[in-house]
C-alpha positions in Angstrom: -48.3 18.4 54.2 -44.7 17.4 55.0 -44.1 16.4 58.6 -42.2 19.0 60.6 -38.9 17.6 61.9 -35.2 18.1 61.3 -34.7 16.2 58.0 -32.0 13.5 57.7 -31.2 14.7 54.2 -28.1 13.7 52.2 -26.6 16.5 50.2 -26.0 14.9 46.9 -25.4 16.7 43.6 -26.4 14.3 40.8 -24.5 14.8 37.5 -25.7 13.2 34.3 -23.7 13.0 31.1 -23.9 11.1 27.9 -21.3 8.4 27.2 -21.2 5.4 25.0 -18.2 3.8 26.6 -19.5 2.9 30.1 -20.3 4.2 33.5 -18.4 5.4 36.5 -19.1 6.0 40.1 -18.8 4.6 43.6 -21.2 2.8 45.9 -20.5 4.8 49.0 -23.0 6.7 51.1 -24.4 8.6 48.2 -25.3 7.4 44.7 -22.7 7.0 42.1 -22.1 9.9 39.8 -24.7 8.9 37.2 -23.5 8.7 33.6 -26.1 8.3 30.9 -25.5 5.8 28.1 -26.4 7.0 24.7 -28.3 5.3 22.0 -26.2 2.4 20.5 -25.2 4.2 17.3 -23.6 7.1 19.2 -19.9 6.4 19.9 -18.3 9.6 21.2 -18.5 10.5 24.9 -19.7 14.0 25.9 -18.3 15.8 29.0 -20.9 17.4 31.2 -20.7 20.7 33.1 -23.9 19.9 34.9 -22.0 19.6 38.2 -21.3 23.3 38.2 -24.8 24.3 37.1 -25.5 27.0 39.6 -29.2 26.7 38.9 -29.6 23.3 40.5 -30.1 22.7 44.2 -31.2 20.1 46.7 -34.3 21.0 48.5 -36.2 19.9 51.6 -39.5 18.2 51.0 -39.3 18.8 47.2 -39.4 21.9 45.1 -41.8 24.7 46.0 -44.6 25.1 43.4 -47.5 27.4 43.1 -50.8 26.2 44.6 -52.5 23.8 42.2 -56.1 24.5 41.1 -58.8 22.1 42.4 -59.2 19.1 40.1 -62.4 18.9 38.1 -64.6 15.9 38.9 -64.6 13.7 35.8 -65.0 9.9 35.2 -61.9 7.9 35.8 -61.7 6.9 32.2 -59.2 7.9 29.5 -60.6 10.5 27.1 -58.6 13.1 25.1 -61.3 15.7 25.8 -60.4 15.6 29.5 -56.9 17.1 28.7 -55.8 20.7 28.1 -53.2 21.7 25.6 -50.6 22.8 28.1 -51.1 19.9 30.4 -52.4 19.8 34.0 -50.5 19.6 37.3 -53.2 19.2 40.0 -52.3 15.8 41.3 -50.0 16.5 44.3 -48.5 13.0 44.5 -47.2 13.1 40.9 -45.7 16.5 40.3 -45.2 17.3 36.6 -42.6 20.1 37.1 -39.8 20.0 34.5 -36.5 19.8 36.2 -37.7 17.9 39.3 -35.3 15.1 40.0 -35.5 12.4 42.7 -32.9 9.9 43.8 -33.9 6.6 45.4 -31.5 4.1 46.9 -31.9 0.5 47.8 -31.1 -3.0 46.7 -32.1 -5.3 43.9 -31.7 -9.1 43.4 -29.6 -9.9 40.3 -28.5 -13.5 39.7 -29.4 -14.5 43.3 -27.3 -11.7 44.7 -28.5 -8.6 46.6 -26.6 -5.6 45.1 -26.8 -1.8 45.7 -29.3 -0.1 43.5 -29.9 3.6 42.6 -32.8 5.0 40.7 -32.6 8.6 39.3 -36.0 10.0 38.0 -36.2 13.3 36.1 -39.2 15.1 34.8 -37.9 16.5 31.5 -39.4 19.2 29.4 -39.7 16.8 26.5 -43.2 16.0 25.2 -44.7 13.5 22.7 -48.2 13.4 21.2 -49.6 9.9 22.0 -53.2 8.8 21.3 -54.3 12.4 20.8 -52.8 13.6 24.1 -49.6 15.6 25.0 -47.5 13.4 27.2 -44.4 14.3 29.3 -41.3 12.2 29.0 -40.1 11.1 32.5 -36.5 9.7 32.4 -35.7 6.8 34.7 -32.1 5.7 35.1 -31.2 2.6 37.1 -27.7 1.9 38.5 -26.9 -1.6 39.9 -23.7 -1.8 41.9 -22.5 1.4 40.4 -23.2 0.4 36.8 -25.9 1.8 34.5 -28.3 -1.2 34.0 -31.4 0.5 32.5 -32.6 3.7 31.0 -36.3 4.2 30.4 -38.8 6.8 29.2 -42.3 6.7 30.8 -44.7 8.9 28.9 -47.2 10.4 31.4 -50.1 12.8 30.9 -52.5 14.3 33.5 -56.1 15.1 32.8 -58.1 18.0 34.4 -59.3 15.6 37.1 -55.8 15.0 38.3 -55.7 11.4 37.0 -52.2 10.7 35.7 -52.2 8.4 32.7 -49.5 6.0 31.5 -49.3 6.4 27.7 -46.2 4.4 26.8 -42.7 3.3 27.7 -39.4 2.5 26.1 -36.6 0.8 28.0 -33.0 0.1 27.1 -30.9 -2.4 29.1 -27.1 -2.2 29.5 -24.4 -4.5 30.6 -20.9 -3.2 31.6 -22.1 0.2 30.5 -22.8 -0.9 27.0 -26.2 -1.1 25.2 -27.6 -4.6 25.5 -31.1 -4.5 24.1 -34.4 -2.7 23.9 -37.3 -3.7 26.1 -40.8 -2.7 27.2 -41.7 -0.7 24.1 -45.4 0.2 23.8 -47.6 3.2 23.1 -51.2 3.7 23.8 -53.3 3.5 20.6 -50.6 1.3 18.8 -51.1 -2.4 18.2 -54.1 -2.4 20.5 -52.4 -1.1 23.6 -54.5 1.1 25.9 -53.6 4.0 28.2 -53.2 2.9 31.8 -53.9 4.8 35.0 -50.6 5.7 36.7 -52.2 7.2 39.8 -55.8 8.5 40.3 -56.5 12.1 41.1 -58.8 11.2 44.0 -57.0 8.2 45.6 -59.2 6.3 48.1 -58.1 3.3 50.1 -59.9 0.2 49.0 -61.2 1.7 45.8 -61.4 -0.8 42.8 -58.2 -1.9 41.2 -57.1 -0.3 38.0 -55.0 -1.2 35.0 -51.6 0.5 34.7 -50.6 -1.4 31.6 -52.7 -3.2 29.0 -50.8 -4.6 26.1 -52.7 -7.3 24.1 -50.7 -10.5 24.2 -48.2 -8.8 26.5 -48.0 -7.2 29.9 -51.2 -6.7 32.0 -50.4 -4.9 35.2 -53.0 -3.7 37.8 -52.7 -1.6 40.9 -54.9 -0.6 43.9 -54.7 2.2 46.4 -54.4 0.5 49.8 -53.7 3.5 52.1 -54.1 7.2 52.1 -53.0 9.9 54.6 -50.1 7.8 55.8 -47.0 9.2 57.5 -43.8 7.7 56.1 -40.2 8.3 56.9 -37.3 7.7 54.5 -33.7 8.8 54.7 -34.5 12.1 53.0 -37.3 13.2 55.4 -40.6 12.3 56.9 -43.8 13.0 54.9 -47.5 13.2 55.7 -50.5 12.5 53.4 -48.7 9.7 51.7 -50.6 7.4 49.3 -49.6 3.8 49.3 -50.4 1.7 46.1 -50.1 -2.0 45.7 -48.8 -2.9 42.3 -49.3 -6.3 40.7 -49.8 -7.9 44.1 -46.1 -7.9 44.5 -45.0 -4.5 46.0 -46.1 -1.4 47.7 -45.1 2.0 46.3 -45.5 5.2 48.4 -46.2 8.6 47.0 -45.6 11.9 48.8 -47.1 15.3 47.9 -44.8 17.6 46.0 -42.2 14.9 45.5 -43.6 11.7 43.9 -42.3 8.2 44.7 -40.5 7.9 48.0 -40.5 4.2 48.9 -40.8 0.8 47.1 -41.1 -2.3 49.2 -41.8 -5.9 48.1 -44.7 -7.6 49.8 -43.5 -11.2 50.2 -41.4 -13.9 48.8 -37.8 -13.5 47.7 -36.8 -9.8 48.1 -36.8 -8.0 44.9 -36.3 -4.2 44.4 -36.3 -1.9 47.4 -35.9 1.8 47.1 -36.0 4.8 49.6 -35.8 8.5 48.7 -32.4 10.0 49.6 -32.5 13.3 47.6 -34.8 15.7 45.8 -33.3 18.3 43.5 -34.4 21.1 41.2 -32.2 21.0 38.2 -30.8 24.1 36.7 -31.2 24.9 33.0 -28.0 23.3 31.8 -28.6 20.0 33.6 -32.2 19.9 32.5 -31.1 20.5 28.9 -28.7 17.6 29.0 -31.3 15.2 30.4 -33.9 16.4 27.9 -31.5 15.7 25.1 -31.0 12.2 26.5 -34.8 11.7 26.5 -34.9 12.9 22.9 -32.2 10.4 21.9 -34.0 7.5 23.5 -37.2 8.5 21.8 -35.5 8.7 18.4 -33.7 5.4 19.1 -37.1 3.7 19.9 -38.3 4.6 16.4 -35.2 2.8 14.9 -35.1 -0.2 17.2 -38.8 -0.9 17.6 -40.3 0.6 14.4 -43.5 -1.6 14.8 -44.4 0.5 17.8 -42.6 3.8 17.5 -42.0 4.0 13.8 -45.2 5.9 12.9 -45.4 7.9 16.2 -44.9 11.7 16.3 -41.3 12.4 17.4 -40.8 13.8 20.9 -40.0 17.5 21.0 -38.5 19.7 23.7 -40.7 22.5 25.0 -38.6 25.6 25.8 
């Protein structure tokens, strides 16, 4: 349940458009006006009307959703038989509602400098069949010092027990608003990679660590729930029943019911990425359509740029 207090919200309308020529925006109190960069073979910019999409709005404490059914008790192991055709949405800390968009602001270390950082995360209505399971494409867009630095799709699926599984990822890096290279391309069931646990449905402090990513010969990343029932305040609001997860022994990530990730803090050593939630928004149909198209472009580009991973996978599709 969200703590009851007058929220210190920032009224920010996030506009996202496709452009192959660069990014624009300021680094003032709010995030820059995010401009998505298309796949490298797309050259003409597209003007967005998402700013005037009357269906989108900022909301206190996250979008209101219907009460979720009680998760079914199942083993915390990945098994396609634990998933239903239309997907589940019973884990309150990882809402899987298409159109939910969060904006986190902070700093990141680049070349020894601390620079302003914005992360825009959108739950799209794009899905992809991965390792026998329907996964939702979550679009992450990172802006460093007002410039788009990364776009990524994380493919997530939730089982009937509320366990949210990480089934794949594809990331594109940009420099000066231009495509630089493709990174972090993997899919569960391809080249020996296994599904990782994004967040358990029954988080308990001190429970055994779990793998989030398992790529043979590549990344091996683990996480552990270190606190539950926490009260955490960020610029957007204060939240109760927050789950804190330690990832890779390097940082803490805090998850709030009905919203998702609200805080990222490094544990020690040189400061890396820090992020705090500054806005939550329900996108209207037009804005969601634009971002879903961007997710589809990234998925299609993954098949071209990393065919050894994505080439034989089922193309992502938009569910309408």
